[in-house]
C-alpha positions in Angstrom: -31.8 34.8 13.3 -33.0 32.4 10.7 -31.5 34.6 8.0 -28.2 34.5 9.8 -28.3 30.7 10.0 -29.1 30.4 6.3 -26.2 32.7 5.5 -23.9 30.8 7.8 -24.9 27.5 6.1 -24.2 28.9 2.6 -20.5 29.3 3.5 -20.2 25.6 4.2 -19.0 23.4 1.4 -21.6 21.1 -0.3 -20.2 18.0 1.4 -20.9 19.5 4.8 -24.3 20.8 3.8 -25.6 17.4 2.7 -23.8 15.3 5.3 -26.0 12.3 6.3 -27.7 12.6 9.7 -29.2 9.1 9.9 -28.1 5.6 8.8 -30.8 5.5 6.2 -29.3 8.6 4.5 -25.7 7.3 4.7 -24.2 6.2 1.4 -21.8 3.3 1.0 -20.1 0.8 3.3 -22.9 -1.7 3.0 -20.4 -4.5 4.0 -20.5 -3.2 7.6 -23.8 -1.2 7.6 -26.1 -3.3 5.5 -28.9 -5.3 7.1 -27.7 -7.7 9.8 -24.1 -6.5 9.4 -22.1 -6.3 12.7 -21.8 -2.5 13.0 -25.4 -1.9 12.1 -26.6 -4.4 14.6 -24.5 -2.8 17.3 -25.9 0.6 16.5 -29.5 -0.6 16.4 -29.1 -2.5 19.7 -27.4 0.6 21.3 -24.2 -1.4 21.9 -21.8 1.2 20.8 -18.1 0.4 21.3 -14.8 2.1 20.7 -13.6 1.7 17.1 -11.1 2.6 14.5 -12.5 3.6 11.1 -9.8 2.8 8.5 -10.2 3.9 4.9 -9.2 6.3 2.1 -10.3 10.0 2.1 -13.8 10.9 1.3 -15.5 7.6 2.1 -17.6 8.8 5.1 -15.5 8.2 8.2 -16.4 11.6 9.9 -20.0 11.3 8.7 -20.3 7.9 10.2 -18.9 9.0 13.6 -21.3 12.0 13.7 -24.4 10.0 12.9 -23.4 7.4 15.5 -23.6 10.2 18.0 -26.9 11.4 16.6 -28.3 7.9 16.5 -27.3 7.1 20.1 -28.2 10.6 21.4 -24.6 11.0 22.6 -22.6 14.2 22.9 -20.1 14.5 20.0 -16.5 15.8 20.8 -14.0 16.1 17.9 -10.3 16.7 17.8 -7.8 16.5 14.9 -4.5 14.9 15.4 -3.1 17.3 12.8 -3.9 20.4 14.9 -4.2 19.0 18.5 -1.8 18.0 21.2 -1.9 16.6 24.8 -3.5 19.8 26.0 -6.5 19.4 23.7 -6.8 15.7 24.7 -7.0 16.8 28.4 -9.7 19.4 27.6 -11.7 16.8 25.7 -11.4 14.4 28.6 -12.5 17.0 31.1 -15.5 17.9 29.0 -16.4 14.2 28.7 -16.1 13.7 32.5 -18.5 16.6 33.2 -20.9 15.2 30.6 -20.7 11.7 32.2 -21.4 13.2 35.7 -24.6 14.7 34.1 -25.6 11.4 32.7 -24.7 12.1 29.1 -22.5 9.8 27.0 -19.7 11.2 24.9 -18.3 10.0 21.6 -14.8 11.3 21.2 -13.8 11.4 17.5 -10.1 11.7 16.7 -9.5 12.5 13.0 -6.1 11.4 11.5 -5.4 9.5 14.7 -2.3 7.9 13.2 -0.7 11.4 13.4 -0.5 11.2 17.2 2.7 9.7 18.6 2.8 6.8 21.0 2.6 9.0 24.2 -0.4 10.9 22.8 -2.2 7.6 21.8 -1.5 6.2 25.3 -3.2 9.2 26.8 -6.6 7.9 25.7 -6.3 4.4 27.2 -7.4 4.9 30.8 -10.5 6.9 29.7 -11.5 4.3 27.1 -11.2 1.7 29.8 -13.3 3.5 32.4 -16.0 4.6 30.0 -15.3 8.3 30.1 -16.0 8.3 26.4 -16.5 6.0 23.4 -13.4 6.4 21.3 -13.7 6.6 17.5 -10.5 7.1 15.6 -10.3 7.8 11.8 -7.2 6.9 9.8 -6.2 6.6 6.2 -3.2 4.5 7.2 -3.0 0.8 8.1 -3.7 0.7 11.9 -1.4 -2.3 12.3 1.6 -0.2 11.5 0.5 3.3 12.8 -1.4 2.6 16.0 -0.3 1.3 19.4 -1.2 -2.3 20.1 -2.7 -1.2 23.4 -5.1 1.2 21.7 -5.9 -1.4 19.0 -6.7 -4.0 21.6 -9.4 -1.7 23.1 -11.1 -0.8 19.8 -12.6 -2.7 16.9 -11.2 -1.9 13.5 -13.7 -1.4 10.6 -12.3 -1.1 7.1 -14.1 1.4 4.9 -13.9 1.1 1.1 -13.9 3.5 -1.8 -17.4 4.4 -2.9 -18.4 2.6 -6.1 -20.1 4.2 -9.1 -23.6 3.4 -7.8 -22.8 5.0 -4.4 -21.4 8.1 -6.1 -24.4 8.4 -8.4 -26.8 8.2 -5.4 -24.7 10.7 -3.4 -24.7 13.3 -6.3 -28.4 12.8 -7.1 -29.3 13.3 -3.4 -27.2 16.5 -3.3 -29.0 17.8 -6.4 -32.4 17.2 -4.9 -31.8 18.0 -1.3 -29.4 20.9 -1.1 -31.3 24.2 -1.1 -28.6 26.0 -3.1 -28.3 23.5 -5.9 -32.1 23.0 -5.9 -32.5 26.6 -7.1 -31.2 25.5 -10.6 -32.1 22.8 -13.1 -28.7 21.2 -13.5 -28.4 19.4 -16.9 -25.4 17.3 -17.9 -24.1 16.9 -21.4 -24.0 13.3 -22.6 -21.5 11.1 -20.6 -20.5 14.1 -18.5 -22.3 12.9 -15.3 -20.4 9.6 -15.7 -17.2 11.5 -16.3 -17.7 13.4 -13.0 -18.1 10.1 -11.2 -14.9 8.7 -12.8 -13.0 11.9 -11.8 -14.1 11.5 -8.2 -12.2 8.2 -8.1 -14.3 6.7 -5.2 -14.0 9.8 -3.1 -17.4 11.2 -2.1 -16.1 14.5 -0.8 -14.3 15.0 -4.0 -17.4 14.2 -6.0 -19.5 16.7 -4.2 -16.7 19.3 -4.3 -16.5 18.9 -8.1 -20.3 19.1 -8.5 -20.4 22.3 -6.5 -17.6 23.8 -8.5 -19.2 22.8 -11.9 -22.5 24.4 -10.9 -20.7 27.6 -9.8 -18.7 27.8 -13.1 -21.6 27.0 -15.4 -23.4 30.0 -16.8 -27.1 30.3 -15.9 -29.4 29.9 -18.9 -33.0 31.0 -18.8 -35.0 29.8 -16.9 -32.4 29.0 -14.2 -30.7 26.2 -16.1 -27.1 25.2 -15.4 -25.6 23.1 -18.2 -22.5 21.0 -17.4 -20.4 20.2 -20.4 -17.4 17.9 -20.9 -15.3 21.0 -21.6 -16.4 22.6 -18.3 -15.5 19.3 -16.5 -12.1 19.3 -18.1 -11.4 22.9 -17.1 -12.6 22.2 -13.5 -10.3 19.1 -13.3 -7.3 21.0 -14.7 -4.2 18.9 -13.9 -5.8 17.1 -11.0 -4.7 13.4 -10.8 -6.2 10.4 -9.3 -5.6 9.3 -5.7 -2.1 8.1 -5.2 -1.1 8.7 -1.6 2.7 8.6 -1.9 4.0 6.7 1.1 0.4 5.7 2.2 -1.6 2.6 1.9 -2.7 3.1 -1.7 0.9 3.6 -2.7 2.0 0.3 -1.2 -1.1 -1.6 -2.4 -0.5 -0.7 -6.0 3.2 -1.5 -5.8 2.3 -4.8 -4.3 -0.2 -5.5 -7.1 2.4 -4.7 -9.8 5.1 -6.9 -8.2 2.7 -9.8 -7.7 1.4 -9.5 -11.3 5.0 -9.7 -12.6 5.8 -12.6 -10.3 2.6 -14.3 -11.4 3.5 -14.0 -15.1 0.5 -11.7 -15.9 1.8 -9.1 -18.3 -1.5 -7.4 -18.9 -2.3 -6.9 -15.3 1.3 -5.8 -14.6 1.0 -3.2 -17.3 -2.3 -2.0 -15.9 -0.9 -1.5 -12.4 2.2 0.3 -13.7 -0.1 2.7 -15.6 -2.3 3.2 -12.6 0.8 4.2 -10.6 2.0 6.6 -13.3 -1.5 8.1 -13.7 -1.6 8.7 -9.9 1.7 10.7 -10.0 4.2 8.0 -9.0 7.8 8.8 -9.7 8.9 6.7 -12.8 12.3 6.2 -11.3 10.7 4.5 -8.3 9.0 2.1 -10.6 12.3 1.5 -12.4 14.1 0.6 -9.1 11.3 -1.8 -8.2 11.5 -3.5 -11.6 15.2 -4.2 -11.0 14.3 -5.7 -7.7 11.7 -7.9 -9.4 14.3 -9.0 -12.0 16.8 -10.2 -9.4 14.2 -11.6 -7.0 11.7 -13.3 -9.2 13.4 -14.0 -12.5 17.0 -14.4 -11.3 19.2 -16.7 -13.4 16.2 -18.2 -15.2 16.7 -15.3 -17.6 19.8 -13.2 -16.8 18.7 -10.7 -19.4 15.8 -9.6 -17.2 18.1 -7.5 -15.0 19.7 -5.9 -18.1 16.3 -5.0 -19.6 15.3 -3.4 -16.3 18.5 -1.5 -16.0 18.2 -0.4 -19.6 14.7 0.9 -18.9 16.0 3.0 -16.0 18.7 4.4 -18.2 16.3 5.3 -21.0 13.9 7.0 -18.5 16.8 9.0 -17.3 18.0 10.0 -20.8 14.6 10.6 -22.5 12.3 11.6 -19.6 8.5 11.5 -20.1 6.6 10.2 -22.0 9.2 8.2 -24.0 10.9 6.9 -20.9 7.7 5.3 -19.6 7.4 3.2 -22.8 10.8 1.7 -21.9 9.4 0.9 -18.4 6.4 -0.7 -20.1 8.7 -2.8 -22.2 10.5 -3.9 -19.1 7.3 -4.8 -17.2 6.1 -6.9 -20.1 9.4 -8.6 -20.4 9.7 -9.4 -16.7 6.1 -10.7 -16.5 6.6 -12.9 -19.5 10.0 -14.3 -18.5 10.6 -17.7 -16.8 10.4 -17.3 -13.0 12.9 -18.5 -10.4 13.6 -17.4 -6.8 16.4 -19.9 -6.4 19.1 -17.3 -6.3 17.1 -15.2 -3.8 16.5 -18.1 -1.5 20.2 -19.2 -1.8 21.4 -15.7 -0.8 19.1 -15.6 2.2 20.1 -19.1 3.3 23.8 -18.2 3.0 23.4 -15.0 5.0 21.5 -16.9 7.7 24.2 -19.6 7.9 27.0 -17.0 8.1 25.2 -15.2 10.9 24.5 -18.3 12.9 27.8 -20.2 12.5 31.4 -19.6 13.8 34.0 -17.8 11.7 35.6 -20.9 10.2 39.1 -20.4 8.8 39.8 -20.4 5.1 41.1 -23.9 4.3 44.9 -23.9 3.7 44.6 -25.1 0.1 42.4 -22.1 -0.8 44.8 -19.5 0.6 47.0 -17.5 -1.7 50.7 -17.8 -1.1 52.7 -15.0 -2.8 55.7 -15.3 -0.5 58.1 -18.1 0.4 57.2 -17.8 4.1 53.5 -18.3 3.3 54.4 -21.4 1.2 56.6 -22.7 4.0 53.6 -22.8 6.4 51.5 -24.7 3.9 49.4 -22.0 2.4 48.2 -23.1 -1.1 49.4 -26.7 -0.6 47.5 -29.2 -2.8 45.4 -26.7 -4.6 44.2 -28.1 -7.9 44.0 -25.6 -10.7 40.7 -26.3 -12.4 41.9 -25.3 -15.9 44.4 -28.1 -15.8 41.8 -30.8 -15.0 39.6 -32.7 -17.4 36.7 -30.6 -18.5 38.2 -27.7 -16.5 36.7 -29.2 -13.4 38.7 -30.5 -10.3 36.4 -33.4 -9.4 36.4 -34.1 -5.6 37.8 -30.7 -4.7 36.3 -28.7 -1.9 35.8 -25.0 -1.5 33.9 -24.8 1.8 35.6 -25.1 5.3 35.6 -28.7 6.2 32.9 -28.1 8.9 30.5 -27.1 6.1 31.4 -29.7 3.5 28.4 -30.7 1.4 26.3 -27.5 2.2 24.0 -26.5 -0.6 22.1 -23.2 -1.0 21.4 -22.9 -4.7 18.8 -25.3 -6.1 18.0 -24.2 -9.7 14.5 -24.6 -10.9 13.5 -26.5 -14.1 12.7 -23.3 -16.0 14.5 -21.1 -18.4 18.3 -21.1 -18.3 18.3 -22.6 -14.9 17.1 -25.9 -16.3 20.4 -26.2 -18.1 22.3 -25.0 -15.0 20.6 -27.7 -13.0 21.7 -30.4 -15.5 25.3 -29.2 -15.4 25.4 -29.1 -11.6 23.9 -32.6 -11.4 26.6 -33.8 -13.8 29.5 -32.1 -11.9 28.2 -33.6 -8.6 28.3 -37.1 -10.2 32.0 -36.5 -11.1 32.6 -35.6 -7.4 31.0 -38.8 -6.2 33.1 -40.9 -8.6 36.4 -39.1 -7.9 39.2 -40.8 -6.0 40.7 -37.4 -5.1 38.2 -36.2 -2.5 39.6 -33.3 -0.5 38.2 -34.2 2.9 38.1 -37.7 4.4 34.7 -39.2 4.3 33.0 -40.2 7.5 32.3 -43.9 7.9 
């Protein structure tokens, strides 16, 4: 029987074999599990509550849920939102009710809870409220967007972070010492190779352990039972594997946000870093190109009209040359946009104009602004009194109006005192002074 158990255990991946069973063995998340931190206090005081564990893959969400059950001597029930439906939820509820009748508490762990639809998420609510089980959901996505408010209001959200280098080092060293299969060998790492393994894991503990297990399997055994891990072996094990970049997920939007805000904040070095992080993670270069155009027209605007041209040119070069030359054009655009003078005056003006149009009546076009290509249209007054700007001094019809009378004096665009817009601001100020001094004001002034 013991032999069978050992054989069964050998089929489990390393991450499962060395999964922490107690809080003292758990690696990472000291911001919520360190001494006197809220979750640790709740566990030690046996005040478990329903919760959402939100964090990237491989940071210990499932492990934490399991050890919470162990620590509190609760029954552990697990379902996956990827594989389960309402029927599985009902079965888990029924088992929990039976356990509750027998005086045993249940922790129901729902992995990838964001994959459940609204109706499936709502199915948990009455049983969370009546204490049938303690609900623990795990998600890699932002709960604010992916989970129902009703469920969120009944569970506390804990944000789990990527494991740092010290966490990963401890995790790997523990595995080398405590796992019976790895302990059979003396595992030796070539210089900098252990650190390279940690970098490749990219904050993901499960990935780190999986790579370690693969490297030990691939390494030839040297007498007496030595496994030597080289940088070449690490490169072969990694293959074309890339860093984490969950397209469409939180990491995706966080890095895009960091790139956009670095450009807006005139930080070219940081902007270039985030662009390279996105490309390194497998982001489509054309997506970056589209975002750069958005940055040009939103955050640079008319302060430097060339910014949009530079961004469009980078997109065109990427399309014509492909990788890797095209990415250099994107880098040029990122540096240009980040270094350019900033203005959101046009962006604000556009939004204000749209808002006014939506909230105000459909005012008629003033008669003097209407075109009159026929005699009939002229007879009814269309085009009467229109002043042709090119025939006026300085090609400007001082006092003329181009808004409906009801909106006379409305302003949307307020240029900033940066880049080209500083000159535009001076010109508009001068033209408005001509309007004030003109005796040919279009609309009568209110007294």
